[in-house]
C-alpha positions as a printed Julia matrix, in Angstrom:
641×3 Matrix{Float64}:
  22.4    5.28  68.16
  23.71   7.98  65.85
  24.53  11.62  66.59
  21.63  12.72  64.38
  18.47  13.2   66.53
  16.22  13.0   63.48
  17.75   9.71  62.36
  17.48   8.42  65.91
  13.81   9.41  66.13
  13.03   7.76  62.83
  14.93   4.61  63.78
  13.14   4.43  67.17
   9.77   4.97  65.53
  10.42   2.35  62.9
  11.58  -0.21  65.45
   8.99   0.36  68.15
   6.15   2.33  66.61
   6.81   5.11  69.13
   4.76   8.21  68.3
   6.58  11.35  67.21
   6.06  14.58  65.28
   8.26  16.66  62.97
   7.52  20.38  62.8
   9.03  23.06  60.55
   7.83  26.39  61.92
  10.57  28.62  60.66
  12.9   28.55  57.69
  15.94  27.2   59.52
  15.08  24.16  61.65
  12.96  21.05  62.01
  11.74  20.23  65.5
  11.47  16.61  66.66
   8.88  15.87  69.33
   8.67  12.38  70.84
   6.52  11.18  73.68
   3.43   9.22  74.66
  -0.08   9.34  73.2
  -3.1   10.05  75.37
  -6.59  10.29  73.9
  -9.03  12.49  75.82
 -12.7   13.43  75.48
 -12.67  17.2   75.97
 -10.31  20.09  75.31
 -10.34  20.79  79.04
  -8.89  17.28  79.55
  -5.74  17.95  77.5
  -3.04  16.98  80.07
  -1.0   20.15  80.45
   0.25  19.2   83.9
   1.41  16.03  85.6
  -0.07  14.91  88.89
   2.64  16.83  90.78
   1.85  20.04  88.89
   4.78  19.88  86.45
   3.83  21.63  83.24
   4.07  19.48  80.12
   4.39  20.29  76.45
   1.54  18.72  74.46
   0.79  18.48  70.74
  -2.95  17.82  70.28
  -4.67  16.8   67.08
  -8.21  18.19  67.41
 -10.75  16.52  65.09
 -13.73  18.3   63.58
 -16.12  16.24  65.72
 -14.85  18.22  68.73
 -17.31  20.9   67.59
 -19.77  18.94  69.73
 -18.31  20.8   72.72
 -20.07  23.89  71.42
 -23.28  21.99  70.83
 -23.04  22.13  67.05
 -24.19  19.42  64.64
 -21.71  17.09  62.93
 -21.18  13.61  61.51
 -19.46  11.69  64.32
 -16.69   9.35  63.18
 -15.18   8.85  66.64
 -11.86  10.45  65.59
  -9.97  10.87  68.86
  -8.77  14.1   70.43
  -5.21  12.79  70.31
  -2.5   14.23  72.57
   1.23  13.63  72.11
   2.58  14.36  75.6
   6.15  15.38  74.77
   9.03  13.84  76.7
  11.81  14.91  74.34
  12.05  17.99  72.12
  15.06  18.44  69.82
  15.76  20.32  66.62
  18.04  19.96  63.61
  18.93  22.3   60.75
  16.47  22.1   57.9
  19.2   21.04  55.46
  20.26  18.19  57.74
  16.64  17.04  58.01
  16.22  16.99  54.25
  19.42  14.95  53.89
  18.26  12.4   56.48
  14.8   11.84  54.93
  13.94   9.33  52.16
  13.51  10.64  48.64
  12.28   7.69  46.53
   9.02   8.35  44.72
   5.83   6.95  46.31
   3.45   5.52  43.73
  -0.28   6.16  44.02
  -2.95   3.87  42.64
  -6.72   4.1   42.1
  -6.59   7.86  42.5
  -9.49  10.3   42.24
 -12.13  12.29  44.1
 -14.68  10.47  46.23
 -17.51  12.38  44.49
 -17.54  13.4   40.86
 -17.12  16.93  39.55
 -20.75  16.85  38.42
 -21.98  15.8   41.89
 -19.91  18.51  43.57
 -21.21  21.18  41.18
 -24.75  20.07  41.99
 -24.05  20.42  45.71
 -22.77  23.97  45.07
 -26.0   24.87  43.29
 -28.14  23.4   46.09
 -26.22  25.29  48.77
 -26.56  28.59  46.94
 -30.27  28.09  46.3
 -31.45  26.26  49.4
 -29.11  27.58  52.1
 -27.81  31.02  51.14
 -31.03  31.66  49.22
 -33.15  30.87  52.31
 -31.12  33.02  54.71
 -29.3   30.18  56.42
 -25.96  31.99  56.23
 -23.45  34.06  54.26
 -21.0   31.37  53.19
 -20.4   27.66  53.62
 -17.43  25.41  53.04
 -18.26  22.02  51.54
 -15.48  19.5   51.16
 -14.64  16.55  48.93
 -11.78  14.06  49.35
  -9.06  13.06  46.92
  -8.15   9.44  47.69
  -5.6    6.92  46.45
  -4.02   3.65  47.47
  -0.42   3.61  48.64
   1.7    0.45  48.49
   4.71   1.87  50.31
   5.31   1.38  54.03
   3.25   4.2   55.71
   6.03   5.84  57.7
   8.41   5.74  54.72
   5.74   7.33  52.52
   5.02  10.0   55.13
   8.69  10.87  55.62
   9.19  11.04  51.85
   6.27  13.47  51.56
   7.53  15.52  54.47
  10.91  15.87  52.75
   9.2   16.94  49.54
   7.26  19.61  51.44
  10.45  20.91  53.04
  12.1   21.1   49.62
   9.3   22.4   47.43
   6.56  24.12  49.47
   6.99  27.68  50.63
   4.93  30.1   52.64
   3.47  27.48  54.95
   2.82  28.45  58.55
   3.55  24.88  59.68
   5.04  22.01  57.7
   4.52  18.88  59.76
   4.37  15.13  60.11
   2.56  13.47  63.03
   2.94   9.7   63.4
   0.76   7.97  66.03
  -0.5    4.38  66.22
  -2.62   3.61  63.16
  -2.62   7.16  61.86
  -0.22   9.39  59.95
  -0.73  13.04  58.95
   1.63  15.13  56.86
   0.98  18.59  55.51
   1.85  22.25  55.01
  -0.85  24.42  56.57
  -0.84  28.03  55.34
  -3.08  29.27  58.15
  -2.46  29.92  61.81
  -5.95  29.62  63.26
  -5.23  30.92  66.75
  -2.21  31.53  68.97
  -1.87  32.84  72.49
   1.38  34.14  73.93
   1.96  36.38  76.94
  -1.7   37.32  77.09
  -1.95  38.27  73.38
  -4.28  36.24  71.17
  -3.74  36.24  67.41
  -5.93  34.88  64.66
  -5.06  34.73  60.98
  -8.06  34.57  58.63
  -6.99  33.59  55.11
  -9.31  33.44  52.14
  -9.35  33.8   48.4
  -7.45  31.24  46.34
  -5.4   32.23  43.3
  -4.12  29.25  41.35
  -0.8   30.14  39.75
  -0.7   29.86  35.96
   2.0   27.82  34.26
   5.34  29.5   34.93
   4.17  31.12  38.16
   2.23  34.14  39.33
   2.92  37.65  38.04
   1.83  41.1   39.16
  -0.55  41.28  36.2
  -2.29  37.96  36.85
  -2.44  38.66  40.58
  -4.01  42.09  39.99
  -6.95  40.48  38.26
  -7.43  38.11  41.18
  -7.23  40.89  43.8
  -9.8   42.92  41.84
 -12.37  40.11  42.09
 -15.5   41.1   44.04
 -16.08  37.47  45.07
 -12.58  37.01  46.46
 -12.64  40.34  48.29
 -16.04  39.72  49.88
 -15.05  36.19  50.8
 -12.1   37.51  52.83
 -14.19  40.25  54.5
 -16.79  37.69  55.56
 -14.26  35.41  57.25
 -12.64  38.38  59.01
 -16.09  39.3   60.37
 -16.59  35.72  61.54
 -13.22  35.54  63.29
 -13.77  38.94  64.88
 -16.87  37.4   66.47
 -14.56  34.82  68.07
 -11.98  37.46  69.08
 -14.7   39.5   70.73
 -15.66  36.47  72.77
 -12.18  35.77  74.11
 -10.5   39.19  74.15
 -11.33  42.05  76.47
 -10.52  44.59  73.73
 -12.4   42.75  71.0
  -9.4   42.49  68.67
  -7.82  44.77  66.1
  -7.19  43.95  62.46
  -4.06  44.58  60.42
  -3.38  43.82  56.77
  -4.3   42.69  54.24
  -1.27  40.71  53.21
  -0.49  38.05  50.61
   0.17  34.44  51.61
   2.32  33.24  48.71
   2.83  29.49  48.33
   4.36  27.38  45.57
   1.15  26.8   43.6
  -1.39  29.05  45.31
  -1.64  32.6   46.68
  -4.15  33.66  49.32
  -5.07  36.97  50.97
  -5.02  37.32  54.72
  -5.51  39.63  57.72
  -4.08  39.42  61.22
  -6.33  39.94  64.25
  -4.89  40.6   67.72
  -6.38  41.15  71.18
  -5.73  40.67  74.88
  -7.04  37.72  76.93
  -6.54  36.07  80.32
  -8.32  32.82  79.36
  -6.83  29.35  79.68
  -5.47  28.46  76.21
  -7.71  25.38  76.09
 -10.72  27.62  76.6
  -9.48  30.0   73.92
  -9.23  27.02  71.57
 -12.75  25.87  72.48
 -14.28  29.31  71.9
 -12.6   29.62  68.49
 -13.57  26.19  67.12
 -13.35  26.22  64.16
 -12.12  28.61  61.47
 -14.87  30.06  59.23
 -12.49  29.62  56.3
 -13.16  25.89  56.56
 -16.73  25.9   57.93
 -18.69  29.09  57.02
 -20.79  31.68  58.79
 -22.66  32.04  60.99
 -20.73  29.23  62.57
 -23.47  27.23  64.28
 -25.71  27.09  61.24
 -22.72  26.44  59.0
 -22.12  23.21  60.9
 -25.77  22.21  60.33
 -25.41  22.94  56.6
 -22.18  20.94  56.42
 -23.88  17.95  57.97
 -26.74  18.27  55.51
 -24.55  18.35  52.39
 -21.48  16.3   53.29
 -22.28  12.61  53.39
 -19.28  11.47  55.48
 -17.41  12.67  58.58
 -14.52  15.09  58.26
 -12.0   13.34  60.47
  -9.31  15.9   61.3
  -9.97  18.12  58.26
 -10.74  21.69  59.41
  -9.7   20.86  62.99
  -6.39  22.05  64.35
  -2.99  20.84  65.44
  -2.53  22.62  68.77
   0.89  22.89  70.4
   0.76  23.88  74.07
   4.18  24.94  75.38
   4.91  25.97  79.0
   5.28  29.75  79.07
   8.81  30.95  79.65
   9.21  32.25  83.2
   5.47  32.31  83.92
   2.61  30.07  84.81
   0.42  28.62  82.11
   1.03  27.68  78.52
   1.43  29.37  75.16
  -0.73  28.08  72.3
   0.14  27.7   68.63
  -2.63  26.12  66.54
  -2.68  25.98  62.7
  -5.71  24.7   60.82
  -5.52  21.15  59.53
  -5.8   21.92  55.84
  -3.42  21.17  52.95
  -2.85  17.89  54.77
  -2.59  14.26  53.57
  -3.74  11.45  55.85
  -2.53   7.87  55.51
  -4.53   5.17  57.28
  -4.63   1.44  56.39
  -2.73   2.01  53.12
  -5.15   4.64  51.88
  -4.2    8.26  51.2
  -6.87  10.91  51.83
  -6.54  14.61  50.95
  -9.67  16.57  51.95
 -10.26  19.93  50.25
 -13.11  22.4   50.27
 -14.38  25.53  48.52
 -16.07  28.52  50.13
 -19.51  28.94  48.62
 -20.95  32.45  48.53
 -23.79  34.11  46.66
 -21.46  34.87  43.71
 -20.11  31.31  43.46
 -19.86  29.67  40.06
 -20.28  25.89  40.43
 -17.66  25.08  37.84
 -15.29  27.58  39.38
 -15.71  25.97  42.8
 -15.04  22.54  41.29
 -11.84  24.0   39.83
 -10.86  25.41  43.23
 -11.02  21.97  44.82
  -8.85  20.57  42.04
  -6.36  23.41  42.59
  -6.19  22.83  46.34
  -5.76  19.07  45.93
  -3.08  19.66  43.31
  -1.34  22.05  45.67
  -0.92  19.25  48.22
  -0.25  16.44  45.76
   2.25  18.52  43.79
   4.03  19.65  46.91
   4.51  16.08  48.11
   5.57  14.93  44.67
   2.54  12.74  44.0
   1.82  14.61  40.74
   4.19  16.58  38.46
   5.21  19.95  39.79
   5.35  23.25  37.91
   9.14  23.29  37.65
   9.28  26.77  36.05
   7.33  28.29  38.92
   9.54  26.55  41.43
  12.7   27.75  39.78
  11.41  31.33  39.87
  10.48  30.94  43.53
  13.39  28.91  44.82
  16.41  29.13  42.54
  19.11  31.13  44.33
  20.53  32.17  40.94
  17.21  33.54  39.66
  17.07  37.32  39.09
  16.08  39.22  42.25
  13.1   40.83  40.54
  11.68  37.37  39.74
  12.15  36.02  43.27
  10.86  39.12  45.1
   7.51  38.56  46.9
   4.68  39.9   44.81
   3.31  41.61  47.91
   6.29  43.98  47.68
   5.25  45.18  44.25
   4.08  48.82  44.71
   0.93  48.38  42.66
  -0.01  45.15  44.43
   0.69  46.74  47.84
  -1.46  49.74  46.96
  -4.28  47.5   45.73
  -4.21  45.53  48.98
  -4.1   48.67  51.15
  -7.05  50.17  49.28
  -9.3   47.47  50.65
  -9.15  49.02  54.1
 -10.73  52.21  52.81
 -14.02  50.27  52.85
 -13.67  49.01  56.44
 -14.82  50.25  59.82
 -12.21  52.32  61.68
 -13.57  50.89  64.92
 -11.85  47.55  64.19
  -8.73  49.04  62.58
  -7.72  51.61  65.15
  -6.74  51.36  68.86
  -9.5   52.36  71.27
  -9.61  54.08  74.63
  -9.25  51.68  77.55
 -12.18  53.26  79.4
 -15.7   52.93  77.99
 -17.65  56.13  77.52
 -20.76  57.43  75.86
 -24.53  57.3   76.03
 -24.62  53.96  77.9
 -22.66  55.08  80.92
 -24.27  53.57  84.05
 -26.82  51.57  82.02
 -27.24  47.84  81.37
 -27.74  46.19  77.99
 -29.1   42.69  77.4
 -28.11  41.28  74.01
 -30.22  38.32  72.89
 -28.17  35.91  70.8
 -30.18  34.15  68.06
 -27.31  31.84  66.96
 -25.13  34.43  65.26
 -22.14  35.54  67.28
 -22.17  38.92  65.62
 -23.64  39.61  69.06
 -20.17  39.4   70.59
 -19.06  42.26  68.32
 -22.21  44.19  69.14
 -21.52  43.6   72.83
 -18.01  45.03  72.43
 -19.35  48.16  70.7
 -22.0   48.56  73.4
 -19.31  48.28  76.09
 -17.33  50.95  74.23
 -20.42  53.16  74.47
 -20.47  52.67  78.24
 -23.03  49.89  78.75
 -22.62  46.97  81.14
 -23.34  44.2   78.66
 -24.78  40.69  79.1
 -25.1   38.39  76.08
 -27.67  35.62  76.56
 -28.68  32.79  74.15
 -32.25  32.98  72.93
 -33.23  29.77  74.74
 -31.85  31.0   78.09
 -33.2   34.53  78.16
 -35.99  35.07  80.71
 -38.93  37.46  80.72
 -37.53  38.95  83.94
 -34.13  39.7   82.39
 -35.83  41.25  79.36
 -37.92  43.48  81.63
 -34.99  44.49  83.88
 -32.42  45.63  81.32
 -32.07  49.33  80.55
 -31.66  48.43  76.88
 -32.57  45.19  75.1
 -30.75  44.44  71.86
 -32.54  41.7   69.92
 -29.84  40.22  67.77
 -29.37  38.8   64.3
 -29.55  35.16  63.27
 -30.1   32.8   60.37
 -33.41  31.68  58.96
 -36.77  32.89  57.71
 -38.29  35.5   60.06
 -41.79  34.29  59.14
 -41.16  30.73  60.3
 -42.79  30.71  63.76
 -42.67  26.89  63.78
 -38.99  27.4   64.72
 -38.63  27.62  68.48
 -35.77  30.08  68.03
 -37.73  32.38  65.7
 -40.79  32.21  67.95
 -38.84  33.04  71.09
 -37.05  35.97  69.47
 -40.39  37.27  68.19
 -41.87  37.08  71.7
 -38.92  39.06  73.11
 -39.33  41.79  70.48
 -43.09  41.94  71.0
 -42.88  42.06  74.81
 -40.18  44.67  74.92
 -41.9   46.99  72.43
 -45.18  46.63  74.28
 -43.47  47.64  77.52
 -42.33  50.94  76.01
 -38.8   50.39  77.36
 -35.77  50.9   75.08
 -35.33  48.28  72.36
 -32.88  47.98  69.46
 -33.6   45.24  66.89
 -30.89  44.07  64.45
 -31.29  42.23  61.12
 -33.5   39.19  61.82
 -35.06  40.96  64.81
 -35.55  44.12  62.73
 -37.58  42.04  60.28
 -39.68  40.68  63.19
 -40.3   44.19  64.48
 -41.36  45.29  61.0
 -43.78  42.37  60.81
 -45.42  43.39  64.11
 -45.91  46.87  62.58
 -47.74  45.39  59.6
 -44.85  45.78  57.14
 -44.49  43.06  54.5
 -41.58  40.6   54.68
 -40.19  39.1   51.49
 -37.1   37.27  50.2
 -34.62  39.37  48.23
 -34.13  38.51  44.57
 -30.4   38.19  45.33
 -29.18  37.65  48.91
 -27.2   40.48  50.52
 -24.63  38.29  52.21
 -21.48  40.25  52.86
 -22.71  43.23  50.79
 -21.63  46.8   51.59
 -24.07  49.55  50.73
 -24.35  53.27  51.42
 -27.91  53.91  52.51
 -29.93  56.73  54.03
 -30.59  56.24  57.73
 -33.02  59.0   58.69
 -31.34  61.7   56.65
 -27.72  60.62  57.18
 -25.85  58.56  54.55
 -24.23  55.53  56.15
 -21.9   52.9   54.73
 -23.17  49.62  56.23
 -22.56  45.91  55.77
 -25.54  43.65  55.05
 -25.99  39.94  55.68
 -29.64  39.35  54.86
 -31.7   37.16  52.55
 -35.07  38.57  53.63
 -36.19  42.16  53.85
 -39.02  44.28  55.21
 -40.6   46.19  52.3
 -42.93  49.2   52.04
 -44.36  51.02  49.06
 -41.68  53.34  47.57
 -41.87  56.77  49.1
 -43.3   55.57  52.41
 -41.77  57.48  55.38
 -44.09  56.46  58.23
 -46.41  53.58  59.18
 -49.05  53.38  61.91
 -51.68  55.86  63.07
 -51.35  59.32  64.59
 -50.95  57.91  68.12
 -48.39  55.26  67.2
 -46.16  56.59  64.42
 -43.1   54.65  63.29
 -40.63  56.41  61.03
 -39.34  54.37  58.09
 -36.0   54.73  56.32
 -36.24  52.75  53.07
 -34.79  52.48  49.59
 -36.5   55.04  47.36
 -36.9   52.63  44.45
 -37.49  49.19  45.99
 -39.01  50.14  49.33
 -36.62  47.8   51.16
 -36.55  49.03  54.75
 -33.12  49.85  56.16
 -34.17  51.2   59.57
 -37.2   51.92  61.77
 -37.72  54.11  64.79
 -40.64  54.79  67.05
 -41.37  55.58  70.7
 -38.76  53.68  72.72
 -37.48  51.53  69.86
 -35.28  51.54  66.79
 -34.09  48.88  64.36
 -31.64  48.37  61.55
 -31.39  45.79  58.77
 -27.6   46.04  58.4
 -24.89  44.85  60.73
 -23.48  47.99  62.34
 -20.9   45.84  64.13
 -19.46  44.42  60.89
 -16.05  45.46  59.53
 -18.04  46.4   56.4
 -19.95  49.1   58.36
 -17.62  52.07  58.0
 -20.25  54.26  59.69
 -21.44  51.52  62.0
 -20.56  52.87  65.43
 -21.94  56.34  64.76
 -25.16  54.9   63.35
 -25.51  52.52  66.3
 -25.1   55.41  68.75
 -27.76  57.48  66.94
 -30.31  54.66  66.96
 -29.68  53.8   70.59
 -29.99  57.49  71.55
 -33.44  57.51  69.96
 -34.49  54.32  71.75
 -33.26  55.68  75.09
 -34.91  59.06  74.7
 -38.29  58.18  76.33
 -36.49  56.67  79.34
 -34.4   59.81  79.7
 -37.4   62.19  79.73
């Protein structure tokens, strides 16, 4: 044995095949975790305690197939939920780790993507036309894999790549190597998916990918990227999706701060931070936040269906998480630290696999998305030294003798900082500012039933309703009963994916029956997005697909005489003749708020009911809470008289 714990761990692993992990989570040290591997079926089975109640530290590799715990569709490859139950945890200075690791080049053979650029571009076109174009969701992440053969001994190759990441990659949240029987993963993940510490849950949505030009990024080239409508909307959409998760696990729904730049050696991303309070078990927090929309899409459940439809092979661990559960200091329970498994290379049976994906939105250019996958793969391969690096960019980023103005983070540039800050002027203050602890408002003493139609925007709606004083219950469409619909003081029929005219869908048909029954009863009803379209249909208003989907689109529209900045996520619309302000007869008048030119209906209100096409709960709805309160007040008015 030596006096170097890293060398000892490597020697022990080489001699016995003992599993271990190397983690670089700060700029100064590398942690060495050794222990025993246990594969379990469910997140709840992760062994955080011994039989005698002793709390254990556990590093879990959570595969994408674990999404089955939420009932979502997937290709099942049997990848195990693998737990390294830690028996020893040491650390060494980063410089010592680099010196102890191998540095000889690892040669790749037979390298390339598993599907061609042309095939991937065709998939992009199909997803835009057949999925986003049919209202199946706002954005979807479709992956492809860069693969190559590796002749070197697997652990030596992995350790070499880990050293290269320590030396050349910057800005990563985790740099890591995990070696378990038959499987090796090494990567530098930029994104902390979810963490929980002392009752505070944090999520870190990252989106937008700027590929550095030769010589590195500059303020001028970055300004063009930050001004892109596609990149901005892409980030807003993933923040909305992660706020859905935060609202499900946090009593205060979560607050957003940012945006910030995530600057890495070859790529720069934009990011927000979301924080909220929770008393949940960290394994349950992890379950409720599977998986990041930045690597799946939104709405989450339908995104998984779309992924299964367009990806022909299982994902393995790509888009899952590496979850470190550490006993809380001086308290019961565990802290959680879980980065997303992206920017990661996997080595199994002598074959290297680097999965990468692009986020497809309504503005996506197929060739541009092909280029994004090349950039992401190059980011990993360049960082591990498998392809030539941009030495000029690295010198500017890493050379201690480089001029200070060259090495300064671009996020500190005043113009870049101002451009980032200006994004928040478009966003809802409700999610940016602290709120009163006590709910108040028009719902005080009343109950609200929110019907979830497979879009967890309902969790954000539920949080807003709670803020307005309601006691809120959120129920899936296939579990809601006629009795619960009848009993609630307010029924909120929620949004969801799909064609509102498709009554062959059990989900669409059930949501339609809820809307019909509640309106017929005369008791207060609010219908949102998909349900708004169903309400319009029952009133004889035409439904039609939009020429261009409004997925993640912010518009200022007239809502019964009041301009309101609202976020839209719709592919279909209710449409009346331009200039129409009411429908129905003298005994059953419904007021219509519609676009003056197109006739697209933004809101409806009648006796005991109101509806809205936009998502008032979205971060894009700057006037969302006020508009929600006005519409609910109208719906409640008959019950109050």
